[in-house]
Backbone as a printed PyTorch tensor [residue, N CA C, xyz], in Angstrom:
tensor([[[  9.1180, -33.1530,  -7.3320],
         [  8.4720, -32.4240,  -6.9660],
         [  7.8580, -30.8600,  -7.2770]],

        [[  6.6540, -30.3160,  -7.8290],
         [  6.3910, -28.9110,  -8.3490],
         [  4.8540, -29.1060,  -7.0940]],

        [[  5.0960, -27.6150,  -7.0340],
         [  3.8260, -27.2470,  -5.8960],
         [  2.5230, -26.6390,  -6.8880]],

        [[  1.3990, -27.1620,  -6.6340],
         [  0.7080, -26.7690,  -7.3180],
         [ -0.4850, -26.1110,  -6.0130]],

        [[ -2.0060, -25.8780,  -6.5200],
         [ -2.7080, -25.5010,  -5.8810],
         [ -4.0400, -26.3230,  -5.3060]],

        [[ -4.0860, -26.2260,  -3.7590],
         [ -4.3590, -27.1280,  -3.3320],
         [ -5.7050, -26.8750,  -2.5070]],

        [[ -6.1370, -26.0660,  -2.2660],
         [ -7.6360, -25.5730,  -2.1480],
         [ -7.1930, -23.4560,  -1.6040]],

        [[ -8.8480, -23.5050,  -2.1380],
         [ -9.0300, -22.1420,  -1.3600],
         [-10.6730, -21.6900,  -1.0200]],

        [[-10.2820, -20.4990,   0.0120],
         [-11.7350, -20.4470,   0.3660],
         [-11.6850, -19.0830,  -0.4650]],

        [[-12.5300, -18.3600,  -1.4970],
         [-13.0380, -17.7020,  -1.9360],
         [-14.0250, -16.5050,  -2.0500]],

        [[-13.5690, -15.3580,  -1.7200],
         [-14.0750, -14.4330,  -1.5640],
         [-14.4350, -14.3640,  -0.1670]],

        [[-14.1060, -14.7350,   0.9170],
         [-14.6090, -14.3280,   2.8470],
         [-14.0200, -13.0590,   2.7670]],

        [[-15.5070, -12.4910,   4.0340],
         [-14.9090, -11.1290,   4.2090],
         [-14.7570, -11.4680,   5.3370]],

        [[-13.4650, -10.2110,   5.4240],
         [-13.0960, -10.2420,   7.0930],
         [-13.7560,  -9.4960,   8.1940]],

        [[-13.8660, -10.1890,   9.0590],
         [-14.7430, -10.0800,  10.3310],
         [-14.3630,  -9.5250,  11.2690]],

        [[-12.3790,  -9.5660,  11.4050],
         [-12.1190,  -8.5260,  12.3610],
         [ -9.9510,  -8.7460,  11.8840]],

        [[-10.1420,  -7.5780,  13.1420],
         [ -8.1420,  -7.2720,  12.5490],
         [ -7.6200,  -7.1320,  14.3330]],

        [[ -6.8990,  -7.9990,  14.4820],
         [ -6.5030,  -7.9790,  15.6910],
         [ -4.5410,  -7.6500,  15.6330]],

        [[ -4.1830,  -6.2420,  15.8980],
         [ -2.9420,  -5.9880,  15.8030],
         [ -2.5290,  -6.2570,  16.7840]],

        [[ -2.9180,  -6.6380,  17.7440],
         [ -2.0400,  -7.1510,  18.9390],
         [ -1.8010,  -8.5940,  19.3030]],

        [[ -2.6880,  -9.7800,  18.3850],
         [ -2.3370, -10.6540,  18.3290],
         [ -1.0010, -11.2160,  17.9480]],

        [[ -0.9740, -12.5380,  18.1850],
         [  1.0040, -12.7310,  18.0760],
         [  1.2150, -12.8910,  16.5970]],

        [[  0.1930, -13.4480,  15.5600],
         [  0.0370, -13.7210,  14.3370],
         [ -0.8660, -14.2960,  13.9370]],

        [[ -0.2940, -14.5950,  12.6540],
         [ -1.5440, -15.6090,  11.8200],
         [ -2.3860, -14.7800,  11.5390]],

        [[ -3.8120, -16.2280,  11.0550],
         [ -5.1130, -15.9240,  10.4200],
         [ -5.8310, -16.8050,  11.5610]],

        [[ -7.1150, -16.0460,  11.5910],
         [ -7.9690, -16.9090,  12.3420],
         [ -9.0140, -17.5110,  11.2870]],

        [[ -9.6130, -18.4240,  11.1640],
         [-10.2700, -18.7690,   9.9960],
         [-11.3600, -19.9830,  10.4610]],

        [[-12.6100, -19.4810,  10.1970],
         [-13.5690, -20.4800,  10.8620],
         [-13.4150, -21.6200,  10.4000]],

        [[-13.4950, -22.5080,  11.4200],
         [-12.2860, -24.1790,  11.3080],
         [-13.3340, -25.4340,  10.5060]],

        [[-15.1770, -24.8090,  10.2410],
         [-15.7470, -25.7250,   9.3580],
         [-15.3710, -25.2390,   7.4890]],

        [[-15.0070, -24.3070,   7.7520],
         [-14.6010, -23.6070,   6.3950],
         [-12.7200, -23.6820,   6.0460]],

        [[-11.9500, -24.0340,   7.0890],
         [-11.1330, -24.9730,   6.8800],
         [-10.9260, -26.4650,   6.5460]],

        [[-12.1130, -27.3810,   7.2230],
         [-12.8000, -28.4220,   6.8920],
         [-12.6050, -28.8810,   5.4150]],

        [[-13.6840, -27.6090,   4.9510],
         [-13.8220, -27.8040,   3.9480],
         [-13.2110, -27.4250,   2.7100]],

        [[-12.2190, -26.6960,   3.0350],
         [-10.7750, -26.6320,   2.4430],
         [ -9.9470, -27.3880,   2.6290]],

        [[ -9.5970, -28.5960,   3.8070],
         [ -8.5820, -29.2560,   3.7040],
         [ -7.6630, -28.1170,   4.4130]],

        [[ -7.7370, -26.8460,   4.8150],
         [ -6.7070, -26.7920,   5.4190],
         [ -6.2430, -26.5780,   7.0760]],

        [[ -5.1830, -27.4420,   6.9600],
         [ -4.8040, -27.6020,   8.3260],
         [ -4.8010, -27.0590,   9.3450]],

        [[ -4.9040, -27.2300,  11.0770],
         [ -4.1750, -25.5790,  11.4760],
         [ -2.5960, -25.8100,  11.8320]],

        [[ -1.6960, -24.0210,  11.5440],
         [ -0.8290, -24.4260,  11.3170],
         [ -0.6690, -24.1850,  10.2510]],

        [[ -1.0600, -24.8030,   8.7900],
         [ -0.3920, -24.9500,   7.9140],
         [ -0.2500, -23.1920,   6.8660]],

        [[  0.5650, -23.1420,   6.2230],
         [  0.9160, -21.8000,   5.5690],
         [  0.1700, -21.5530,   4.5740]],

        [[ -0.2190, -20.5590,   4.6540],
         [ -1.4400, -19.7250,   3.4450],
         [ -1.2100, -18.8620,   2.9090]],

        [[ -1.2940, -18.3110,   1.9840],
         [ -1.3760, -17.1180,   0.9830],
         [ -2.5570, -16.3930,   0.8650]],

        [[ -2.8270, -15.0200,   1.3600],
         [ -4.0760, -14.4390,   1.9190],
         [ -3.8780, -13.5080,   0.8490]],

        [[ -4.9810, -13.2410,  -0.3650],
         [ -4.9820, -11.9700,  -0.7820],
         [ -6.7120, -11.3660,  -0.7270]],

        [[ -6.1690,  -9.6010,  -0.6860],
         [ -7.2200,  -9.1320,  -0.4730],
         [ -6.9500,  -8.3940,  -1.3750]],

        [[ -8.6230,  -8.9150,  -1.8450],
         [ -9.3910,  -8.0560,  -3.0260],
         [ -9.7270,  -6.6230,  -3.4510]],

        [[ -9.6500,  -6.7720,  -1.4670],
         [ -9.9500,  -4.7920,  -2.2720],
         [ -8.8290,  -4.2940,  -2.0060]],

        [[ -7.4760,  -4.4320,  -1.9360],
         [ -6.1320,  -3.0120,  -2.5240],
         [ -5.2350,  -4.1370,  -2.5540]],

        [[ -4.9750,  -5.1930,  -3.1280],
         [ -3.9870,  -5.8650,  -3.8740],
         [ -2.8340,  -6.5920,  -3.0010]],

        [[ -2.9890,  -6.2900,  -1.6320],
         [ -2.0660,  -7.2020,  -0.2730],
         [ -2.0920,  -8.5230,  -0.6550]],

        [[ -0.9940,  -8.6700,  -0.7750],
         [ -0.6580, -10.1530,  -0.5830],
         [  0.2690, -10.8600,   1.1560]],

        [[ -0.0230, -11.5570,   1.9110],
         [  0.4670, -12.2970,   2.8220],
         [  1.1520, -13.5140,   3.1690]],

        [[  2.1150, -14.3220,   3.7470],
         [  2.1490, -15.7700,   4.0300],
         [  1.8000, -15.5960,   5.3640]],

        [[  1.3540, -16.3900,   5.4370],
         [  0.8330, -16.5980,   7.2170],
         [  0.4090, -18.0630,   7.4490]],

        [[  0.2690, -18.2850,   8.4170],
         [ -0.4280, -19.7030,   8.7710],
         [ -1.9250, -19.4920,   9.7190]],

        [[ -2.2070, -21.0400,   9.4860],
         [ -4.0340, -20.8870,   9.7460],
         [ -3.9770, -21.2890,  10.8860]],

        [[ -5.2880, -20.6280,  11.3130],
         [ -5.4020, -20.6880,  12.9300],
         [ -6.9960, -21.2340,  12.9170]],

        [[ -7.4930, -22.0220,  14.3560],
         [ -8.9470, -22.6000,  13.8460],
         [ -9.9650, -21.1540,  14.3790]],

        [[-11.0400, -20.7610,  14.2140],
         [-11.5620, -19.8170,  14.9490],
         [-13.3250, -20.5120,  14.6510]],

        [[-14.1220, -19.5170,  15.6860],
         [-15.5180, -19.9880,  15.1370],
         [-16.6310, -20.0800,  13.9320]],

        [[-17.6170, -20.1280,  14.6620],
         [-18.5180, -20.0180,  13.0270],
         [-18.7280, -18.5660,  12.9600]],

        [[-18.1560, -18.4180,  11.5920],
         [-18.1470, -16.8040,  10.1410],
         [-17.0280, -16.5750,  10.3260]],

        [[-16.0280, -16.5070,  11.0750],
         [-14.9870, -15.3770,  11.2200],
         [-13.8580, -15.5410,  10.3920]],

        [[-12.8490, -14.9450,  10.3180],
         [-12.0460, -14.5930,   9.8370],
         [-11.1730, -13.2530,  10.6270]],

        [[-10.3030, -13.9210,  10.9690],
         [ -9.2750, -12.9960,  11.4670],
         [ -8.0230, -12.3890,  10.8200]],

        [[ -7.4880, -10.8920,  10.6080],
         [ -6.0660, -10.9830,  10.3710],
         [ -5.5220, -10.6400,  11.6650]],

        [[ -4.4760, -11.6450,  11.8400],
         [ -3.8810, -10.7710,  13.5160],
         [ -2.7980, -10.5110,  13.3730]],

        [[ -2.0290,  -9.3060,  13.6330],
         [ -0.9170,  -9.0080,  14.2600],
         [ -0.4840,  -7.8100,  13.7010]],

        [[  0.7520,  -7.9760,  12.4810],
         [  1.2820,  -6.9460,  11.5390],
         [  0.3910,  -6.8650,  10.2400]],

        [[ -0.5270,  -8.2850,   9.8940],
         [ -1.3290,  -7.8540,   8.4400],
         [ -2.4310,  -7.2770,   9.0040]],

        [[ -2.7970,  -7.0740,  10.0900],
         [ -4.1610,  -6.4520,  10.5960],
         [ -4.0650,  -4.6080,  10.1480]],

        [[ -2.7220,  -4.3310,   9.6230],
         [ -3.0740,  -3.2270,   8.9430],
         [ -3.0680,  -3.5070,   7.4870]],

        [[ -2.7300,  -4.8120,   7.1250],
         [ -3.3060,  -4.1990,   5.5580],
         [ -4.3400,  -4.5680,   5.3220]],

        [[ -5.1390,  -5.5960,   6.2920],
         [ -6.7130,  -5.9440,   5.8980],
         [ -7.7670,  -5.3050,   7.2860]],

        [[ -8.7770,  -4.9480,   6.7250],
         [ -9.5110,  -3.9340,   7.0620],
         [-10.9580,  -4.4960,   7.5280]],

        [[-11.5340,  -5.0110,   8.5560],
         [-13.1200,  -5.4880,   8.4460],
         [-13.7470,  -4.9550,   7.4040]],

        [[-14.9010,  -6.3560,   6.5830],
         [-15.2950,  -6.0260,   5.1610],
         [-14.1550,  -6.2120,   4.3180]],

        [[-13.2290,  -6.0650,   4.2680],
         [-12.4220,  -6.6910,   3.3110],
         [-12.6640,  -8.0750,   2.7930]],

        [[-13.0640,  -7.9570,   1.4060],
         [-12.8690,  -9.6800,   0.6930],
         [-11.6670, -10.2480,   0.2770]],

        [[-11.3220, -11.2330,   0.8080],
         [-10.5820, -11.8010,   1.1350],
         [-10.5610, -13.2430,   0.1810]],

        [[ -9.2040, -13.9650,  -0.4670],
         [ -8.9300, -15.1170,  -0.8810],
         [ -7.8720, -15.9210,  -0.3690]],

        [[ -8.6220, -17.0560,   0.8110],
         [ -7.5700, -18.0650,   1.5220],
         [ -6.5650, -18.9710,   0.7580]],

        [[ -5.2890, -18.6940,   0.0740],
         [ -5.2370, -20.3320,  -0.3960],
         [ -4.2420, -21.2420,  -0.4050]],

        [[ -4.0890, -22.0600,  -0.4870],
         [ -3.0770, -23.6050,   0.2640],
         [ -2.9230, -23.8850,  -0.9960]],

        [[ -1.1750, -24.4970,  -0.9240],
         [ -0.7700, -25.1560,  -2.0120],
         [  0.1990, -26.3710,  -1.2780]],

        [[  0.5010, -27.5630,  -2.0160],
         [  0.7560, -28.4340,  -1.8960],
         [  2.1700, -28.9480,  -2.4820]],

        [[  3.1110, -29.5510,  -2.5500],
         [  4.2170, -30.0850,  -3.1660],
         [  3.4940, -31.8680,  -3.7820]],

        [[  3.6760, -31.9030,  -4.9970],
         [  3.5000, -33.5250,  -4.9250],
         [  4.0560, -33.3160,  -6.8310]],

        [[  4.1830, -34.8710,  -6.8410],
         [  4.5810, -35.1740,  -8.4760],
         [  3.2930, -34.7950,  -9.4500]],

        [[  1.8880, -35.2620,  -8.9540],
         [  0.8490, -34.7530, -10.3790],
         [ -0.1450, -33.7510,  -9.3010]],

        [[ -0.6330, -33.1230, -10.1700],
         [ -1.7940, -32.2490,  -9.7160],
         [ -2.8110, -32.8580,  -9.2710]],

        [[ -3.0760, -32.0190,  -8.2090],
         [ -4.6720, -32.6720,  -7.3390],
         [ -5.5510, -31.9700,  -7.7040]],

        [[ -6.3350, -32.6270,  -7.4810],
         [ -7.9650, -31.4160,  -8.1990],
         [ -8.0190, -30.8000,  -6.6630]],

        [[ -7.9350, -29.4760,  -6.9000],
         [ -8.1230, -28.5630,  -6.2570],
         [ -9.5570, -28.2920,  -5.8070]],

        [[ -9.6820, -27.8930,  -3.7320],
         [-10.9130, -28.0820,  -3.2590],
         [-11.2700, -26.3080,  -3.3380]],

        [[-11.9630, -25.6020,  -4.5510],
         [-12.7300, -23.7360,  -4.5560],
         [-13.7400, -24.4150,  -3.3490]],

        [[-13.3820, -23.4970,  -2.4710],
         [-14.5930, -23.1080,  -1.4140],
         [-15.4000, -21.6700,  -1.6310]],

        [[-17.0730, -21.7930,  -2.1650],
         [-16.9310, -20.3950,  -2.0570],
         [-18.3870, -19.9980,  -0.9180]],

        [[-17.8570, -19.1740,  -0.1990],
         [-19.0400, -18.6780,   0.7470],
         [-19.8130, -17.0050,   0.2380]],

        [[-21.0630, -17.0520,   1.2200],
         [-21.7850, -16.0910,   1.3160],
         [-21.1130, -15.4280,   1.4580]],

        [[-21.6760, -13.6650,   2.4590],
         [-21.0160, -12.3310,   3.0560],
         [-21.2530, -12.6730,   4.3520]],

        [[-21.7520, -13.4380,   4.8070],
         [-21.4220, -13.6990,   6.4100],
         [-20.1730, -15.3880,   6.6240]],

        [[-19.4670, -15.3210,   5.6180],
         [-18.7950, -16.7000,   5.4180],
         [-19.5300, -18.0970,   5.2520]],

        [[-20.2240, -17.9690,   5.3520],
         [-21.3190, -19.4480,   5.6720],
         [-20.9900, -20.5720,   4.0070]],

        [[-20.5910, -21.5160,   4.1940],
         [-20.5670, -22.4050,   3.4530],
         [-21.6400, -22.8080,   1.9170]],

        [[-21.2970, -21.8330,   0.5440],
         [-22.0980, -22.4330,  -0.3420],
         [-22.1130, -23.2340,  -0.8920]],

        [[-21.1680, -23.5500,  -1.5810],
         [-20.4680, -24.3440,  -2.4220],
         [-20.0430, -24.7700,  -3.4040]],

        [[-18.8040, -25.8390,  -3.7780],
         [-17.1480, -26.3070,  -4.0610],
         [-17.6250, -25.7990,  -5.6480]],

        [[-16.4700, -25.0280,  -6.0960],
         [-16.8890, -24.4930,  -7.5410],
         [-16.3600, -25.3970,  -7.9150]]])
């Protein structure tokens, strides 16, 4: 088995950062569905603005919401652009789902 890119949400905008939440990244549930990311699934989050990268787990949120929770709120700020990446183990490389969004985190298209 090898680890392959499964999906990513490209250039989403952070709408909230909540230091006091227990942890994780809250993601618009519609975008999670489009990308095939399950609730509590491990994701890699890359901050385009400052180069920070964290691993955490995804939780569903309301329309347009991208919120970094817990300690990651110190590394990500509101309006930062990020890439949310999910991987999968497989014997054969899957066709990844690349989700593009607009400045309000609305689905635009698959790349």
